[in-house]
N, CA, C and O atoms as a printed pandas DataFrame, in Angstrom:
     atom_number atom_name residue_name chain_id  residue_number  x_coord  y_coord  z_coord
0              1         N          MET        A               1    4.492    1.979   -9.883
1              2        CA          MET        A               1    5.381    2.763   -8.879
2              3         C          MET        A               1    6.603    1.618   -8.579
3              4         O          MET        A               1    6.349    0.414   -8.626
4              5         N          TRP        A               2    7.670    2.027   -8.333
5              6        CA          TRP        A               2    8.922    1.180   -8.190
6              7         C          TRP        A               2    9.736    1.718   -6.861
7              8         O          TRP        A               2    9.859    2.937   -6.738
8              9         N          HIS        A               3   10.169    1.042   -6.091
9             10        CA          HIS        A               3   10.950    1.538   -5.131
10            11         C          HIS        A               3   12.269    0.254   -5.065
11            12         O          HIS        A               3   12.149   -0.961   -5.227
12            13         N          ARG        A               4   13.440    1.028   -4.783
13            14        CA          ARG        A               4   14.561    0.233   -4.641
14            15         C          ARG        A               4   15.207    0.664   -3.199
15            16         O          ARG        A               4   15.337    1.857   -2.926
16            17         N          PHE        A               5   15.581   -0.310   -2.342
17            18        CA          PHE        A               5   16.075    0.280   -1.088
18            19         C          PHE        A               5   17.353   -0.711   -0.790
19            20         O          PHE        A               5   17.295   -1.939   -0.716
20            21         N          ARG        A               6   18.439    0.055   -0.649
21            22        CA          ARG        A               6   19.482   -0.711   -0.435
22            23         C          ARG        A               6   20.153   -0.300    0.884
23            24         O          ARG        A               6   20.326    0.881    1.187
24            25         N          PHE        A               7   20.571   -1.471    1.754
25            26        CA          PHE        A               7   21.018   -1.112    3.146
26            27         C          PHE        A               7   22.051   -2.067    3.565
27            28         O          PHE        A               7   22.200   -3.095    2.904
28            29         N          LEU        A               8   22.705   -1.860    4.488
29            30        CA          LEU        A               8   23.653   -3.016    5.215
30            31         C          LEU        A               8   23.031   -3.537    6.479
31            32         O          LEU        A               8   22.552   -2.780    7.323
32            33         N          LYS        A               9   23.051   -4.921    6.599
33            34        CA          LYS        A               9   22.302   -5.834    7.722
34            35         C          LYS        A               9   23.374   -6.573    8.260
35            36         O          LYS        A               9   23.802   -7.528    7.612
36            37         N          ASP        A              10   23.903   -6.260    9.412
37            38        CA          ASP        A              10   24.933   -7.047   10.054
38            39         C          ASP        A              10   26.115   -7.201    9.232
39            40         O          ASP        A              10   26.664   -8.303    9.240
40            41         N          GLY        A              11   26.605   -6.241    8.505
41            42        CA          GLY        A              11   27.711   -5.955    7.592
42            43         C          GLY        A              11   27.498   -6.452    6.333
43            44         O          GLY        A              11   28.428   -6.533    5.530
44            45         N          VAL        A              12   26.216   -6.846    6.027
45            46        CA          VAL        A              12   25.886   -7.497    4.522
46            47         C          VAL        A              12   25.170   -6.477    3.949
47            48         O          VAL        A              12   24.361   -5.832    4.616
48            49         N          GLN        A              13   25.449   -6.180    2.375
49            50        CA          GLN        A              13   24.648   -5.453    1.657
50            51         C          GLN        A              13   23.447   -6.131    1.445
51            52         O          GLN        A              13   23.477   -7.338    1.206
52            53         N          LYS        A              14   22.155   -5.380    1.512
53            54        CA          LYS        A              14   20.900   -6.210    1.110
54            55         C          LYS        A              14   20.322   -5.044    0.268
55            56         O          LYS        A              14   20.741   -3.889    0.190
56            57         N          GLU        A              15   19.099   -5.710   -0.437
57            58        CA          GLU        A              15   18.311   -4.853   -1.409
58            59         C          GLU        A              15   16.934   -5.535   -1.374
59            60         O          GLU        A              15   16.700   -6.743   -1.367
60            61         N          ILE        A              16   16.148   -4.594   -1.355
61            62        CA          ILE        A              16   14.501   -4.765   -1.345
62            63         C          ILE        A              16   13.886   -4.043   -2.525
63            64         O          ILE        A              16   13.852   -2.813   -2.551
64            65         N          GLN        A              17   13.418   -4.764   -3.467
65            66        CA          GLN        A              17   12.721   -3.890   -4.623
66            67         C          GLN        A              17   11.198   -4.138   -4.278
67            68         O          GLN        A              17   10.885   -5.182   -3.705
68            69         N          ALA        A              18   10.320   -3.270   -4.590
69            70        CA          ALA        A              18    9.016   -3.413   -4.646
70            71         C          ALA        A              18    8.609   -2.667   -5.759
71            72         O          ALA        A              18    9.250   -1.760   -6.290
72            73         N          HIS        A              19    7.369   -3.150   -6.124
73            74        CA          HIS        A              19    6.842   -2.801   -7.290
74            75         C          HIS        A              19    5.288   -2.641   -7.181
75            76         O          HIS        A              19    4.765   -3.336   -6.311
76            77         N          LEU        A              20    4.528   -1.899   -7.867
77            78        CA          LEU        A              20    2.963   -1.680   -7.856
78            79         C          LEU        A              20    2.548   -1.337   -9.083
79            80         O          LEU        A              20    2.998   -0.342   -9.652
80            81         N          ILE        A              21    1.683   -2.095   -9.593
81            82        CA          ILE        A              21    1.102   -2.137  -10.938
82            83         C          ILE        A              21   -0.456   -1.850  -10.890
83            84         O          ILE        A              21   -1.227   -2.687  -10.421
84            85         N          ALA        A              22   -0.847   -0.753  -11.344
85            86        CA          ALA        A              22   -2.336   -0.226  -11.446
86            87         C          ALA        A              22   -2.572    0.111  -12.690
87            88         O          ALA        A              22   -1.667    0.742  -13.236
88            89         N          THR        A              23   -3.684   -0.158  -13.419
89            90        CA          THR        A              23   -4.102    0.404  -14.563
90            91         C          THR        A              23   -5.360    0.800  -14.797
91            92         O          THR        A              23   -6.321    0.085  -14.512
92            93         N          GLY        A              24   -5.478    2.021  -15.361
93            94        CA          GLY        A              24   -7.067    2.610  -15.535
94            95         C          GLY        A              24   -7.823    1.947  -16.257
95            96         O          GLY        A              24   -7.396    0.995  -16.911
96            97         N          GLU        A              25   -9.073    2.318  -16.275
97            98        CA          GLU        A              25   -9.899    1.529  -17.020
98            99         C          GLU        A              25  -10.720    2.536  -18.158
99           100         O          GLU        A              25  -11.328    2.152  -19.157
100          101         N          ASN        A              26  -10.556    3.793  -17.729
101          102        CA          ASN        A              26  -11.049    4.965  -18.508
102          103         C          ASN        A              26  -10.779    6.297  -18.066
103          104         O          ASN        A              26   -9.873    6.446  -17.246
104          105         N          GLU        A              27  -11.523    7.455  -18.543
105          106        CA          GLU        A              27  -10.922    8.708  -18.176
106          107         C          GLU        A              27  -11.476    9.153  -16.870
107          108         O          GLU        A              27  -11.075   10.221  -16.409
108          109         N          THR        A              28  -12.515    8.317  -16.110
109          110        CA          THR        A              28  -12.898    8.696  -14.645
110          111         C          THR        A              28  -12.040    7.626  -14.012
111          112         O          THR        A              28  -11.173    8.033  -13.239
112          113         N          ASN        A              29  -12.149    6.205  -14.231
113          114        CA          ASN        A              29  -11.417    5.331  -13.366
114          115         C          ASN        A              29   -9.947    4.978  -13.815
115          116         O          ASN        A              29   -9.503    3.925  -14.273
116          117         N          THR        A              30   -9.241    6.342  -13.507
117          118        CA          THR        A              30   -7.713    6.233  -13.943
118          119         C          THR        A              30   -7.050    5.280  -12.806
119          120         O          THR        A              30   -7.610    4.814  -11.813
120          121         N          ALA        A              31   -5.678    5.115  -13.235
121          122        CA          ALA        A              31   -4.850    4.464  -12.177
122          123         C          ALA        A              31   -4.663    5.215  -11.064
123          124         O          ALA        A              31   -4.671    4.668   -9.961
124          125         N          MET        A              32   -4.457    6.650  -11.207
125          126        CA          MET        A              32   -4.385    7.585  -10.177
126          127         C          MET        A              32   -5.664    7.616   -9.379
127          128         O          MET        A              32   -5.548    7.558   -8.155
128          129         N          ALA        A              33   -6.861    7.699   -9.905
129          130        CA          ALA        A              33   -8.046    7.589   -9.047
130          131         C          ALA        A              33   -8.063    6.556   -8.279
131          132         O          ALA        A              33   -8.402    6.710   -7.106
132          133         N          LYS        A              34   -7.729    5.371   -8.732
133          134        CA          LYS        A              34   -7.758    3.947   -7.987
134          135         C          LYS        A              34   -6.712    4.051   -6.931
135          136         O          LYS        A              34   -7.105    3.797   -5.792
136          137         N          THR        A              35   -5.504    4.363   -7.074
137          138        CA          THR        A              35   -4.457    4.326   -5.959
138          139         C          THR        A              35   -4.581    5.371   -4.861
139          140         O          THR        A              35   -4.061    5.310   -3.746
140          141         N          VAL        A              36   -5.301    6.276   -5.319
141          142        CA          VAL        A              36   -5.500    7.234   -4.408
142          143         C          VAL        A              36   -6.990    7.157   -3.680
143          144         O          VAL        A              36   -7.098    7.226   -2.456
144          145         N          GLY        A              37   -7.831    7.045   -4.338
145          146        CA          GLY        A              37   -9.080    6.948   -3.675
146          147         C          GLY        A              37   -9.538    5.598   -3.063
147          148         O          GLY        A              37  -10.266    5.521   -2.073
148          149         N          LEU        A              38   -9.149    4.779   -3.597
149          150        CA          LEU        A              38   -9.462    3.095   -2.891
150          151         C          LEU        A              38   -8.718    3.000   -1.479
151          152         O          LEU        A              38   -9.264    2.535   -0.479
152          153         N          PRO        A              39   -7.276    3.543   -1.513
153          154        CA          PRO        A              39   -6.974    3.155   -0.156
154          155         C          PRO        A              39   -7.527    4.017    1.034
155          156         O          PRO        A              39   -7.696    3.650    2.196
156          157         N          LEU        A              40   -7.783    5.316    0.448
157          158        CA          LEU        A              40   -8.503    6.084    1.433
158          159         C          LEU        A              40   -9.994    5.637    1.889
159          160         O          LEU        A              40  -10.462    5.733    3.023
160          161         N          ALA        A              41  -10.569    5.172    0.831
161          162        CA          ALA        A              41  -12.061    4.537    1.300
162          163         C          ALA        A              41  -11.978    3.357    2.076
163          164         O          ALA        A              41  -12.813    3.145    2.956
164          165         N          ILE        A              42  -10.861    2.401    1.793
165          166        CA          ILE        A              42  -10.750    1.289    2.485
166          167         C          ILE        A              42  -10.325    1.465    3.850
167          168         O          ILE        A              42  -10.747    0.686    4.705
168          169         N          ALA        A              43   -9.428    2.530    4.196
169          170        CA          ALA        A              43   -8.917    2.683    5.241
170          171         C          ALA        A              43  -10.041    3.578    6.050
171          172         O          ALA        A              43   -9.954    3.649    7.275
172          173         N          THR        A              44  -10.903    4.135    5.477
173          174        CA          THR        A              44  -12.020    4.998    6.056
174          175         C          THR        A              44  -13.068    3.924    6.862
175          176         O          THR        A              44  -13.495    3.993    8.014
176          177         N          LYS        A              45  -13.331    2.832    5.731
177          178        CA          LYS        A              45  -14.366    1.650    6.281
178          179         C          LYS        A              45  -13.639    1.131    7.431
179          180         O          LYS        A              45  -14.250    1.049    8.497
180          181         N          LEU        A              46  -12.365    0.753    7.364
181          182        CA          LEU        A              46  -11.672    0.079    8.613
182          183         C          LEU        A              46  -11.935    0.831    9.849
183          184         O          LEU        A              46  -12.460    0.330   10.844
184          185         N          LEU        A              47  -11.516    2.166    9.738
185          186        CA          LEU        A              47  -11.913    2.985   10.740
186          187         C          LEU        A              47  -12.986    2.730   11.531
187          188         O          LEU        A              47  -12.970    2.326   12.694
188          189         N          LEU        A              48  -14.299    3.091   10.565
189          190        CA          LEU        A              48  -15.602    3.055   10.922
190          191         C          LEU        A              48  -15.979    1.715   11.720
191          192         O          LEU        A              48  -16.698    1.774   12.717
192          193         N          GLU        A              49  -15.419    0.403   11.195
193          194        CA          GLU        A              49  -15.521   -0.746   11.624
194          195         C          GLU        A              49  -14.967   -1.024   12.983
195          196         O          GLU        A              49  -15.299   -2.001   13.654
196          197         N          GLY        A              50  -14.010   -0.011   13.400
197          198        CA          GLY        A              50  -13.266   -0.153   14.606
198          199         C          GLY        A              50  -11.977   -1.190   14.389
199          200         O          GLY        A              50  -11.402   -1.748   15.323
200          201         N          LYS        A              51  -11.695   -1.315   13.243
201          202        CA          LYS        A              51  -10.322   -2.312   12.725
202          203         C          LYS        A              51   -9.146   -1.568   12.808
203          204         O          LYS        A              51   -8.058   -2.120   12.647
204          205         N          ILE        A              52   -9.260   -0.168   13.082
205          206        CA          ILE        A              52   -8.162    0.599   13.063
206          207         C          ILE        A              52   -8.072    1.507   14.402
207          208         O          ILE        A              52   -8.773    2.498   14.603
208          209         N          LYS        A              53   -7.375    1.146   15.025
209          210        CA          LYS        A              53   -7.477    1.687   16.461
210          211         C          LYS        A              53   -6.566    3.224   16.745
211          212         O          LYS        A              53   -6.825    3.974   17.686
212          213         N          ALA        A              54   -5.643    3.441   15.877
213          214        CA          ALA        A              54   -5.028    4.759   15.824
214          215         C          ALA        A              54   -6.118    5.754   15.612
215          216         O          ALA        A              54   -7.168    5.644   14.979
216          217         N          ARG        A              55   -5.629    6.742   16.283
217          218        CA          ARG        A              55   -6.434    8.184   16.112
218          219         C          ARG        A              55   -5.810    9.360   15.934
219          220         O          ARG        A              55   -4.599    9.360   16.154
220          221         N          GLY        A              56   -6.341   10.411   15.576
221          222        CA          GLY        A              56   -5.515   11.741   15.047
222          223         C          GLY        A              56   -5.066   11.447   13.759
223          224         O          GLY        A              56   -5.429   10.576   12.968
224          225         N          VAL        A              57   -3.972   12.567   13.660
225          226        CA          VAL        A              57   -3.353   12.197   12.277
226          227         C          VAL        A              57   -2.121   11.381   12.336
227          228         O          VAL        A              57   -1.109   11.566   13.013
228          229         N          VAL        A              58   -2.418   10.402   11.459
229          230        CA          VAL        A              58   -1.504    9.096   11.466
230          231         C          VAL        A              58   -1.036    8.710   10.180
231          232         O          VAL        A              58   -1.858    8.412    9.313
232          233         N          MET        A              59    0.283    8.678    9.934
233          234        CA          MET        A              59    0.695    8.428    8.719
234          235         C          MET        A              59    0.531    6.702    8.646
235          236         O          MET        A              59    0.641    5.967    9.627
236          237         N          PRO        A              60    0.257    6.273    7.309
237          238        CA          PRO        A              60   -0.041    4.913    6.925
238          239         C          PRO        A              60    0.883    3.903    7.117
239          240         O          PRO        A              60    0.712    2.809    6.578
240          241         N          VAL        A              61    2.020    4.173    7.949
241          242        CA          VAL        A              61    3.096    3.146    7.933
242          243         C          VAL        A              61    2.855    2.371    9.016
243          244         O          VAL        A              61    3.765    1.585    9.280
244          245         N          LEU        A              62    1.786    2.349    9.814
245          246        CA          LEU        A              62    1.331    1.486   10.754
246          247         C          LEU        A              62    0.962    0.091   10.240
247          248         O          LEU        A              62    0.060    0.146    9.405
248          249         N          LYS        A              63    1.362   -1.020   10.479
249          250        CA          LYS        A              63    0.972   -2.273    9.950
250          251         C          LYS        A              63   -0.517   -2.445   10.355
251          252         O          LYS        A              63   -1.123   -3.219    9.614
252          253         N          GLU        A              64   -1.134   -1.982   11.212
253          254        CA          GLU        A              64   -2.399   -2.172   11.466
254          255         C          GLU        A              64   -3.334   -1.369   10.389
255          256         O          GLU        A              64   -4.560   -1.475   10.362
256          257         N          ILE        A              65   -2.528   -0.514    9.469
257          258        CA          ILE        A              65   -3.389    0.243    8.559
258          259         C          ILE        A              65   -2.932   -0.414    7.130
259          260         O          ILE        A              65   -3.726   -0.896    6.322
260          261         N          TYR        A              66   -1.722   -0.357    6.987
261          262        CA          TYR        A              66   -1.247   -0.874    5.541
262          263         C          TYR        A              66   -1.541   -2.279    5.116
263          264         O          TYR        A              66   -1.859   -2.637    3.982
264          265         N          ASP        A              67   -1.377   -3.099    6.285
265          266        CA          ASP        A              67   -1.621   -4.552    6.167
266          267         C          ASP        A              67   -3.248   -4.967    5.162
267          268         O          ASP        A              67   -3.442   -5.561    4.101
268          269         N          PRO        A              68   -4.090   -4.334    6.104
269          270        CA          PRO        A              68   -5.419   -4.741    5.565
270          271         C          PRO        A              68   -5.949   -3.969    4.185
271          272         O          PRO        A              68   -6.763   -4.396    3.366
272          273         N          VAL        A              69   -5.157   -2.560    4.183
273          274        CA          VAL        A              69   -5.544   -1.732    3.009
274          275         C          VAL        A              69   -4.795   -2.505    1.767
275          276         O          VAL        A              69   -5.434   -2.718    0.737
276          277         N          LEU        A              70   -3.620   -2.860    1.870
277          278        CA          LEU        A              70   -2.974   -3.494    0.898
278          279         C          LEU        A              70   -3.759   -5.066    0.466
279          280         O          LEU        A              70   -3.830   -5.474   -0.693
280          281         N          LYS        A              71   -4.167   -5.616    1.368
281          282        CA          LYS        A              71   -4.830   -6.754    1.316
282          283         C          LYS        A              71   -5.987   -6.697    0.750
283          284         O          LYS        A              71   -6.339   -7.754    0.225
284          285         N          GLU        A              72   -6.878   -5.612    0.658
285          286        CA          GLU        A              72   -8.200   -5.440    0.135
286          287         C          GLU        A              72   -7.777   -4.775   -1.270
287          288         O          GLU        A              72   -8.457   -4.962   -2.279
288          289         N          LEU        A              73   -6.788   -4.106   -1.270
289          290        CA          LEU        A              73   -6.490   -3.591   -2.734
290          291         C          LEU        A              73   -6.462   -4.752   -3.591
291          292         O          LEU        A              73   -7.135   -4.656   -4.617
292          293         N          GLN        A              74   -5.916   -5.684   -3.423
293          294        CA          GLN        A              74   -5.825   -6.928   -4.301
294          295         C          GLN        A              74   -7.156   -7.344   -4.870
295          296         O          GLN        A              74   -7.145   -7.940   -5.947
296          297         N          GLU        A              75   -8.252   -7.108   -4.296
297          298        CA          GLU        A              75   -9.538   -7.405   -4.886
298          299         C          GLU        A              75   -9.882   -6.419   -6.148
299          300         O          GLU        A              75  -10.608   -6.675   -7.109
300          301         N          PHE        A              76   -9.243   -5.364   -5.903
301          302        CA          PHE        A              76   -9.317   -4.469   -7.211
302          303         C          PHE        A              76   -7.953   -4.394   -8.227
303          304         O          PHE        A              76   -7.526   -3.412   -8.834
304          305         N          ASN        A              77   -7.411   -5.812   -8.192
305          306        CA          ASN        A              77   -6.053   -5.966   -8.800
306          307         C          ASN        A              77   -5.074   -5.068   -8.990
307          308         O          ASN        A              77   -4.557   -4.809  -10.077
308          309         N          ILE        A              78   -4.787   -4.548   -7.865
309          310        CA          ILE        A              78   -3.798   -3.820   -7.450
310          311         C          ILE        A              78   -2.872   -4.326   -6.264
311          312         O          ILE        A              78   -3.183   -4.357   -5.073
312          313         N          ARG        A              79   -1.717   -4.700   -6.813
313          314        CA          ARG        A              79   -0.848   -5.512   -5.826
314          315         C          ARG        A              79    0.607   -4.844   -5.686
315          316         O          ARG        A              79    1.171   -4.266   -6.614
316          317         N          LEU        A              80    1.061   -4.983   -4.574
317          318        CA          LEU        A              80    2.459   -4.587   -4.314
318          319         C          LEU        A              80    3.277   -5.677   -4.110
319          320         O          LEU        A              80    2.946   -6.535   -3.291
320          321         N          VAL        A              81    4.524   -5.783   -4.878
321          322        CA          VAL        A              81    5.011   -7.212   -4.854
322          323         C          VAL        A              81    6.504   -6.748   -4.332
323          324         O          VAL        A              81    7.052   -5.799   -4.893
324          325         N          GLU        A              82    7.176   -7.469   -3.196
325          326        CA          GLU        A              82    8.208   -7.343   -2.942
326          327         C          GLU        A              82    9.284   -8.411   -3.053
327          328         O          GLU        A              82    9.002   -9.592   -2.852
328          329         N          ARG        A              83   10.522   -8.014   -3.371
329          330        CA          ARG        A              83   11.651   -9.070   -3.291
330          331         C          ARG        A              83   12.897   -8.524   -2.657
331          332         O          ARG        A              83   13.186   -7.331   -2.748
332          333         N          GLU        A              84   13.634   -9.399   -2.016
333          334        CA          GLU        A              84   14.372   -9.008   -1.215
334          335         C          GLU        A              84   15.810   -9.924   -1.847
335          336         O          GLU        A              84   15.669  -11.082   -2.242
336          337         N          SER        A              85   16.893   -9.360   -1.863
337          338        CA          SER        A              85   18.159   -9.901   -2.261
338          339         C          SER        A              85   19.328   -9.714   -1.490
339          340         O          SER        A              85   20.398  -10.194   -1.865
């Protein structure tokens, strides 16, 4: 997955590029299965452990959700890399 965001900040053109690489292992443990199933499982665990305080239907754009999920995904060799220019 690759994202590119171009924007103006204080009149200066900026760009952030982010990429995520995930590789499947076989027909069952595909990259899609890992990048969908693992974040859901990790978020569920964090919720049950009381580490996520948000309740209801919440988009995972809250730092309290995405930060620990991305951190734990690294244990499964799934990393999001950002570069700003």
